[in-house]
N, C-alpha and C positions, 0 to 999 in steps of 0.2 A: 776666795778665788771663784770667778763666775764659771758657768757651765762651758762657755766657749773656750775659756782659758784652759780648763781641765782637759777638754777634748783636744786642744792643740798640743798640750804637753804629752798626753798619752799617745796620740797618733804620731807625733814626731818621734817618740821613743820607738814605736813599732817600726817605722821606716828606717831609723838609725840602726836598730838591731839587725835588720835584714842586710843593709848595705855596708855596715862598718864593723861587723863582728869578726874578730880574728884577722889573720893576715890575708891580704888579697892575692899575694903571689907566693907559692903556687896557687893558682885559682882553683877553689874547691868546687868540683862538679858533682860530688857525691855519686849517686847512681841515677841521676836525672838525664833525660834526653837533651842533648845540646843542639840547638838549631843554628842555621847560618843566616837568619834574618838580620842579625847584627854581626859585627866583626870583632866582638870582645875577645874571642879566643883565638883569632887568627894572627899568627906571628909572621908568616910568609906564605905567599901564593904565587906559584910559578906556572905560567901558561895555562891558567884556568880562568873561567868566567863565573860570576855569580848571577844566577838567573831567577827572576821572579816567576812563580807558577800560579797564574790566576786560577780561581776556583772553577769547577765545571758546574754550570747551571743544571738543576734537575730537569730531566726531559719533559716532565709534566708541568713545568712552570708556565704561567703563574699558578701556584698551588692554592691560593685563596683570593677570591674576588668579591666585589660588592654585588652579590647576587640575591640579596634579600631586600625587600622594600624599606626596612628600618635601617639599612646600612647606607642609604643614599647613593651618591654617585661615585664614591671612591673609598678605599681602605688604605691605611698606612700601618706599618708595624708599630712605630711610635710606642713601643712597649717591650715585651719580652716573651720568650718561649722557654719552658723548662721541661725536663723529663722527670716525672714523678716516679721515683723508684718504688714507693710503697704501693701506688695504684697501677703501675706499669702502663702509663700512658703519657702522651705529650699534652701540655696545657699552654694555651696562648692567651695573652692579654693584648689587645690591639685597639686601634682607633678607626672610626668611620665618621663620615660627615653627612648627617641628616638633620639640618638645623630646625626643620619644622617639628619633627618628633622629639628631638633632644636639643633644645636651644642652648643648654649648658655644656654641651660636648659629652658624648657618651664614652664610657670605658666598656669595651666588648670582650667577650670570653668565648673561647672555642677549645675543643679537645680532639685528640687524634690517637689512634692505635699505632699508626706507622709513621707519623710525622709528615705525611704527604697529603692524605685525604682527611679533611677536617669536618667535624660536626659543630653546629652552632646551636647548642641546647637552649630551649625556650625557658630559661630560668631567670629572666630579667627581673632585677630588683628595683628598677626605676619605673614609676608610673608615667605613662604616655597616653594622652587622649587619642593620638593618631595611630599608635601601634600597641594594641592590647598585649600582644605576645612578642617577645624579642629576646636577645641575649646580652642586653646592656645591664651591667651589674653595678655601675656607679656613674656619677656625673661630675664634671668639673675637675677631672684628674687627667692630665696628659703625661706622656712619657713614663708609663708605669713600669719601673724596673722591679719585677716581682721575684722574690727569693723564698724558697721553702726551707725553713730552719727546723730540722728534726731534733736538734739538740737543745732547743729552748725548753726548759721545764714547764713553762706556762703555755698551755694549749691555745690560749687566746692570741698568742704571738707566733703561732706556727708559721704563718706567712707574713713576710715583711715586704714593704714596697717603698721605693724612693720615687718621687715624681714631682710634677709641677701642679700646684693647686691653682686652678683657674678662677676660683671665687674671688670677688672683689675684696672681701674681707680676708686679710692675711694671704694675699696673693703672693706666690713665689714657690720656692723649693721646700718641700716638706716630706715627712715620712708617715706611713700608715701601717697598721697591723690587722691581721685577720685570722680567725680559726680555720677557715676553709678556702681562702682565696677568692671568696665571693662576697662576703659581708665585711666591709672595711670600716675601720675607725681611725680617725686622725690620731697619730701618736706624738708627733713633734709639737711642742708648745709654741715654738717660734721657728722662723725659717732656719734651715741648716746651713744656708749660704746666701749671700746677696745675689742679685740678678734675677732673671726670669726667662722662661721659655724652655730651652732644651737642657735636660739633665739625664744622665744614664748612670747606673750603678750596679754593683754585684757584691757578693761576699767572697773574699780572698782567703782560701783555706790555708795557703802557705804562710801568709802573713798574720792570719788570725784576726782580720779586721774587715769592716765594711768599707767599700771604696765607691766614691761618686765623682763624676766629672760634670760640674755645672758650667754652663755658659755664662760668662760675665764679660761684658764688652770691655775692650782695652785698646788703647792706641798702638798701632804698629806702623812704623815709618810714616807717622803723621796722620794716619787715618784710623778712626774708631772702627774696630772690627769685631766680628764674632770669633772669640777664642775660648779655650777651655782650661779650667783650673782643676786642681786635685784637692779633695777633702776626704778624710778618713775617720772612722770611728771604731773603737774597740767593742762597743756595747750597743750600738744603734741609737744611743741617747746623746752622747757628747761627740761633737764633730770638730775637727781641726779648722783653724783659719785656712781658707783656700790659698793654694800655691799655684801660680801660673806655670803650666807645663806644656801646653799646645798652642803655638802661634805659627802662622804662615811666615815663611822666610822669603828672601829675595828670589830663590830658585822657583818657589811656587808662583810668585808674581810674574817672573820671566816666562813661565810656561802657560800663562793664562790664555793667550790668543790661540795657541795650538788646541787647547781643550775646547775653546769656544767654536772653532772651525768644525770640530767633530759633530756638533749639533746645529750647525747653521740653519738647516731647513726648519728647525723647530722653534727657534728664537722669535720673540714677538717684537723686539725693537732693535734698531741698528746699534752698532758699537759706539761707545764714547771712550776714546783712549784715555781721557783724563780720569774716568771712573773705573776703568778696567783693573781688577785685582782679584786676589784669592782670599777666601775666608773659610773657617771651619764651622760646620753646622751641627756636628754631633760626633760622639765617640762610642763605638762598640768595642767590647773587649773579649779576649780569650786567654785565660791563664794557662799557658803551656808549662811544662815541667821546669824549664830553666829560665824562662822569661815570660813577660806578659806581652801579648800582641794586641795592637789597637787597630780597628778598622775605622779610619777617619772619613767622615762624610765631608768631602770636599765641595765647596761652593765657589764657582768661578763667575764673577760678576762682569757683565759686558756693558751694562747701562742701568739707569733707573727704569723701573717698569712704568707702564702707562697709568696704573692706578695706585702708585706708591710702592714702597719697598724697593727691591732690586730685582733685575732679571738676570738669568744665567743658568747654566746646567750644573748638575752634581755628578760626582763619581765617588767610588770607594777606593782608598789607598791604604797601604799597610805600614805600620810602625812597630817598633819593638823596644822594650825597656827591661832592665834588670832591677830597677828600684822604683818605678812608677813616676819618677821625676825627670830623668834624663832619657830622651827618646831618640833612637836612630831611625831615619827614614831614607834609606839608600835608593829606594825605587819610587819613582813618581809617576807610575802608570797604574791603571785600574787593577785591583786585585780581584774584582768581580767584573766579568765582561759586560760592556754596555750593549744594549740592543741597537739595531739599525734604526734610523729615523722612521718614526711611525709605529715601531714595535712597543710593546707594553712597558719596557724598561729602558727607554732611550733618553729620558729627561732628567729626573731627579732621584736621589737615593737616600735611604736611611737603613739602619740595621737594628736587630734586637740588641738588648743591653749586653748580653753575654752569649757568645757562641757555645755550642754544645759538642762534647765528644760523644759520638755514637759508635760504639764498637771501635773499629780501626779507621774511623773517619772523623773529620771535624765539620759540623754543620753550622752554617750561618744563615739565619732567616733574614731577608732584607725586603724593604719596600722599594718598588720602582714605579715610575710614572711615564706616560708619554707626553708630558708637558714639563716645562721648566719653571723656575721659581717665580717668575713674574707673569706667567700666562694669565690672561684675563679671567679664565674660569675659576681661578683661586679667589678672585676679588669681586666678581659679579656673577649672579646666577643666570640672568636672562640673556639669551643670545650668545653665550660664550662656549657652548659645546659641552657642558657638564654631562658626563655619562655617554655622550655621543658627539664627538668621538673621544673626548678626553676622560681618562680615569686613572686611578692608582690601584695597584694590586700587590700581592706578596709573593715572593719567590724563595727558593732554597738554593744556596750555593754550597758546594761540597769540595773538601780537600781530602786526599788520603792522609793518614795520620802523619803530622810533622812535615808534610811535603809542601811547604810554602816557598822555600828558596833552595836551589841546588847549587853546588859547586861542580862545574862542568869541565871535563878534560876532553880534548880532541883525540883523534886517533893516534897522533904522534906522541901523546902523553903530556901529563902535567902533574903538579904536586901541591899539596897544602900541608903546612906545618903549624901546629898549635903553639901557644904559649905554654910554659910549664903548668901542669895540672896536678891536683890531688884528687883521688877518687876513693870511693868506699865499696865498690862492687868487686865481683870476682871474675867477670868475663866481659869481653868487649863485643858490643853489637853495633852494626852500621846499617842505617836506612839508606839503601842505594839501589839504583837501576844501572846495571853494568852489562854492556854489550861486549866490551873488550876484557879488561882485567883491572882489579883493584887489590892492592896489597897494603899492609900496615906495618910500620916499624915503630917500636916503643923505645924512646931514648931518654937519657938523663937530661938535666937542665942545660948542659953544655952541648947537647945534640949528639952524644955518643950512644949508639944502640946498646941497650941492656943485653947481656948474654942470654941467648935463647929466645930473644924477641926482635931479631934483626929484620927479616923479611917474612911476612906471614904467608900462609897458603893463599893462593889467588882466589879471589871472590868473583863470581859471575852470576848473572841473572838479576831478577827483579824481586826484592824482598824488603819488607819493612824491618826485618830483624835478622840480617845476615850475621851468623856467628863467626868471629875472627879466631883463627887457630894457627898455631905454629907447629908444624910437624904433626898435625892432628890433635894437638893439645890446646884447649881454649882457656885454661885456668891462668888468670893474671894476678891472683891474690898475693903472690910474692912481692908485687910492686906496690901494694897498699902502703901508705905512709911515706912513700918516696915521691919526689917530683918526677912527673912523667910528661915528656913531650911526644905527641902523637904525630907521626908523619904518614900522610896518605899519598901513595903513588898510584896514579890513575891513568887509564888509557881507554878512551871512548866510554866514559862513565859519568853518571850523575850521583853525587853524594849529597844527601839531604840532612842527615843528622847522625849522631853517634851517642852511645851511652855505655858506661861501665855498670852493668846490671848486677844486682845482688845474686 
């Protein structure tokens, strides 16, 4: 059995174990926070609306610019940011474009104490005749999804990286290892997946495997498009056969013109209706407690560009999955706000490989530009405005914990009822913003309230962890092992998530 086959079998077993272990109904929510980005747990919703909450951009955005001569005219995230628990600082691996100093494309490194103000240490490992000092630590590697693995017994494998090898020899998707995140050695003997260009990846703690989303072109409604596949590995060595999981649908294509009109002043060529379509450019991820969120780099094509490739804007949209294979995308609006025409992030977008939980917030580092995909400055240096006025920079988008989507009830009231659930906690918490009132009833599978859990004490205020109580008592452990339907009765309220906590 070859390495690819072994990886396919092991990774398939990992995914099967997650999605098919035990009974599905009542749905086991354990003690994990349940979001409403998907509707898996919703049985009935009466007079409520599901609302997307875009991130709030950090007020100091852009937080990292091409402000050093060895960074050239732009920077892109095209990499990852981690928080190093051992060293108590943020670390970033990113991309900049200075072809005279680094013709093989440099991999740049930066650090920060607060995640907002960044240092670019002059520890460059790449020799450059033009730039004796710099922060380029490798060449020929794009999309470096860097992971720090404190559990690997081999210190030479403390850091792991999934990326795109730009070298002509063995061009494509590969892996690397490093003892310190600065000195990298190729680890994969052959490509981990077919295709080339954009790949992102991370380690999934809940599933106990490495996850990567490689871009492998595939026809969608008769047109070869940028789409994304899933490959997983239990050991960073053996990888599964890629499975197609992200493709644009008819709804994406139908909305193309509306997204194009948002950036009309920035586009370089007029529309061609025969070429107008939607493709996916990359996938950022955030493993929430109950599901995985994806930040899809949307690419809307309005025409072919003047110098080849295609022209069009980008934006970031949200998706959710419970098994990494089947994804819900109920909202087709940006989850990170776009800048106005001419602002630093009005054109194209990308994200870090994995968003970070920082305290009671979720942080997503993203790359933005004031040019679109086919702008001449990307293909020609002279007379196209590189650096003046066109550039790419990095920003930070922030959500309060689990507040991606809310269930909203108006002043006259509304309700949401879940499917039957099984839980392992001892108390119920709700993440909600309540101006009016919110109450909870716990019912059996037939919808009959359990004695003592009919109508809870009313909840008011804004709290990530409202404690639900009945007559002042919050203990729900007597219902463990029983099917429980949760009925939320709300008036002038936003409900973001709930959890039966230990």
